[in-house]
N, C-alpha and C positions, 0 to 999 in steps of 0.2 A: 668827661672831659672837654673842654670846651676847642674851640679851632684853633685857638692859641697853640694852646698842649699839643696837639696832635701835628701843629708846623711844628712843634721843637723836636716830637718824634719824627718825623720824617726829614726835619732839618740833620738828626742825628745819622741816620739810615743814609742817606744821600752822600752824607760825609765819610762812611764805609764802603759803600756798593757804585758811587758818583751817579747815582739817578737821578734823572729831572724833576726837580721841584717843582711845581707849579699850582696857584692858587684852587683850579680841579680838582687838584692831585689829594689836596689836603681835605677839600670837600669832601670828595670821595671815601678817603677812608675815614674822615670823621660818623659819615652817616653808617659806618662798618662797625668801628671801635670807638666811637664817640662815649658809648655808654660804658666804657674801663674807667678805673681811677689810673690817674696818670701815674705815678709811681711804680704800679703796677705793670704798666703797657710798657713803662720805659725800662724795667727789669726785665719782662720777656722777651722784649729788642735784644738787649745785650747776652742773654741768654741762649737768644737764637745764632747769633755771630758767634759768639763763643765755641757752638755745639755742629754750627751744619755752616758749610761753604754754598745752600743755596740759596735762591734768588729770596728774599723776605715780603711776603703774602700778609692781605691783613688777617687770613684764616692763623696763621703763624701765632700771631700777638693774641687773638683770642685762644686761643690752646693754650699757650705759652703763660696767660695769666688762670686761665683755668688748672695749669698744673699749680702755678704758686699758691692760689687758693686750697687747693687738694696739701699741701704739705703743710700750710699755715695749720689746718684743721687738722692733720694729724700731730703736730708739735703739742696743739691745745689740748689733744685727746691722750698724750702720753703726760702732759703736765698734770691734767686731770686723775687720771689715774695714780699717777704720781701722789697728788695730795691728797687722794682716798687711803692708799697703803700708809701715810703718816698718819692718818688719821686711827687707821684700825690697829696700826704696829710703831707704837712711841718708842723710839733710839733706833728707825730703820737705818740700816744702810745704805745707803743711797747709792753707792757704786756699784755695789750687789743688787739691786735694783734695776739701774739702767743696764747692765750686763746680760743680767735675766732676759730681760725684753728684746736686747738686742739678739738675742737667741731663738726667740718664740715664734713658731712656724706660721701664726695667727695672725700676723700683724703685717702690714705692707715692705716691700723692700725697702721704701725710704724711713718708715718709723723706724725698721733695725738699722739703718746707718746712723739717723741719727739720735738711737739710742746710744750706739756705741760710740758715736761722738763726746757725746754726753759723759760717760765712764772712761772716756779715755782721759776727758779735761777734769773729772775729779782725779781720778789717779796722781797725772801730775801735780795737782795742787797738794795732793797728800805729799810726792818727793819732794817738793820743793818747797814745803814748809808751807 
């Protein structure tokens, strides 16, 4: 991400917590978070303020982006598993598949929660026609 994008992030942050925004602060933050993708960093900032009353530091953005990447990898993994299951089991009941994944002990809590949301969405779709 470039310095202008870091400046946009810090402008948002300062609107939330009233911190002083300077050229030096943009440069310093850019050295720390400049290798991140702007959209991911902004999402991490928003999540931080939704989940914490603590003062936002660059490490929180870096850790938040790591969490976002982890969550995306788990979603991708689940969809790859579903695709493989469809290949080996034509006529697969996706609602049952997602429901079973939501109850698996060997997957992350995030994956179980995601699977439950998928199952719930399929169930609502079936009910609403």
